C-alpha positions as CSV (number, residue, x, y, z in Angstrom):
1,X,-15.2,13.9,3.5
2,X,-12.8,14.3,0.2
3,X,-12.5,11.6,-2.3
4,X,-9.1,11.0,-4.2
5,X,-9.3,9.4,-7.3
6,X,-6.4,7.9,-9.6
7,X,-6.5,5.8,-12.2
8,X,-3.8,3.2,-14.4
9,X,-3.6,0.3,-16.4
10,X,-1.7,-2.8,-16.4
11,X,-1.8,-5.6,-19.0
12,X,-4.3,-8.2,-18.2
13,X,-1.7,-11.0,-17.4
14,X,-0.2,-8.3,-14.8
15,X,-3.5,-7.6,-13.2
16,X,-3.6,-9.9,-9.9
17,X,0.2,-8.8,-9.5
18,X,-0.3,-5.4,-9.8
19,X,-3.5,-5.6,-7.5
20,X,-1.3,-7.6,-4.6
21,X,1.5,-5.0,-4.9
22,X,-0.8,-1.8,-4.8
23,X,-2.4,-3.5,-1.6
24,X,1.1,-4.0,-0.1
25,X,2.3,-0.4,-0.9
26,X,-0.6,2.2,-1.8
27,X,-3.4,1.1,0.1
28,X,-1.4,0.2,3.1
29,X,0.1,3.6,3.3
30,X,-3.5,5.1,3.1
31,X,-4.8,3.2,5.7
32,X,-1.8,3.6,8.2
33,X,-2.1,7.5,7.2
34,X,-4.0,9.5,10.3
35,X,-7.3,11.0,8.5
36,X,-8.0,8.3,5.8
37,X,-11.1,6.6,6.1
38,X,-10.9,3.6,3.8
39,X,-10.7,2.6,-0.1
40,X,-12.2,1.1,-2.8
41,X,-10.0,-0.3,-5.7
42,X,-12.0,-1.0,-9.0
43,X,-10.8,-3.0,-12.0
44,X,-12.4,-3.3,-15.5
45,X,-10.9,-5.0,-18.6
46,X,-10.7,-2.7,-21.5
47,X,-10.9,-3.9,-25.1
48,X,-7.2,-3.1,-25.9
49,X,-6.3,-6.0,-23.5
50,X,-5.6,-4.0,-20.5
51,X,-7.3,-4.0,-17.4
52,X,-7.8,-0.5,-15.9
53,X,-7.3,0.2,-12.0
54,X,-9.4,3.1,-10.4
55,X,-8.4,3.8,-6.9
56,X,-10.9,5.8,-4.8
57,X,-9.4,6.8,-1.3
58,X,-11.7,8.5,1.2
59,X,-10.1,11.1,3.9
60,X,-11.3,13.7,6.2
61,X,-9.9,16.8,4.7
62,X,-7.4,17.8,2.4
63,X,-5.2,18.0,5.3
64,X,-5.2,14.5,5.7
65,X,-4.7,14.0,1.9
66,X,-1.7,16.1,2.3
67,X,-0.6,13.9,5.3
68,X,-0.3,11.3,2.7
69,X,0.5,12.8,-0.5
70,X,2.7,16.0,0.6
71,X,2.7,19.5,-0.3
72,X,1.2,18.8,-3.9
73,X,-1.8,16.6,-3.3
74,X,-2.8,16.5,-6.8
75,X,0.5,14.6,-8.0
76,X,0.2,10.8,-7.7
77,X,2.3,8.9,-5.2
78,X,4.2,6.1,-7.3
79,X,6.2,2.9,-5.3
80,X,9.0,1.1,-6.1
81,X,7.8,-1.7,-8.7
82,X,4.9,0.2,-10.2
83,X,6.8,0.8,-13.5
84,X,7.4,-3.1,-13.7
85,X,3.3,-3.6,-13.9
86,X,1.7,-0.2,-14.8
87,X,1.3,0.2,-18.9
88,X,-0.6,3.3,-18.5
89,X,0.0,5.7,-14.8
90,X,-1.8,8.9,-14.3
91,X,0.4,11.2,-12.8
92,X,-2.6,13.3,-11.8
93,X,-5.0,12.8,-8.9
94,X,-8.0,14.2,-8.5
95,X,-9.9,15.4,-5.5
96,X,-13.9,15.5,-4.8
97,X,-15.6,16.7,-1.8
98,X,-18.1,14.2,-1.1
99,X,-21.8,15.7,-0.6
100,X,-23.9,12.5,0.0
101,X,-23.4,9.0,0.4
102,X,-25.7,6.0,0.7
103,X,-24.3,2.8,0.7
104,X,-26.5,0.8,3.1
105,X,-28.0,-1.4,0.1
106,X,-24.1,-2.1,-1.1
107,X,-22.8,-3.1,2.1
108,X,-25.9,-5.0,3.7
109,X,-28.1,-5.9,0.8
110,X,-31.2,-4.7,0.3
111,X,-33.2,-3.2,3.1
112,X,-37.4,-4.2,3.5
113,X,-39.8,-2.1,2.0
114,X,-41.4,0.0,4.7
C-alpha cells in the first residue's frame, strides 16, 4: 500500500470553506479513482493564524497513484478554486510505502485486555 501526503494552509476564517471545497474536488476524485483505498484529512491551527491541512490518501500501488495524478505523481494536483482559498500550497507530494498498520483502537475504541 502507498500513502500519498500533501500539505497546504489556509486562513483560519477560510478553513471550513476549503475543507468543503477539498471534499468536493480532490477527495471525490481520489475516491473515484480505481485503486484508491481511502483518505484522511488533518487540520491544525498554527500560531500565525493559519490552519494547516494535511491530506493522506491510501493507494493499492504507485500505478494506482498515477491513474489519479498522471505521469508525474510527485507533483500535486490542484483544482479551480484552490488559489482562492490556499495561502500556502505545496507543489510536491510525498509517497511512502506502508509497512504496518494497526488502527483497530482508533476506529473502534480500545479492545478489552486479554
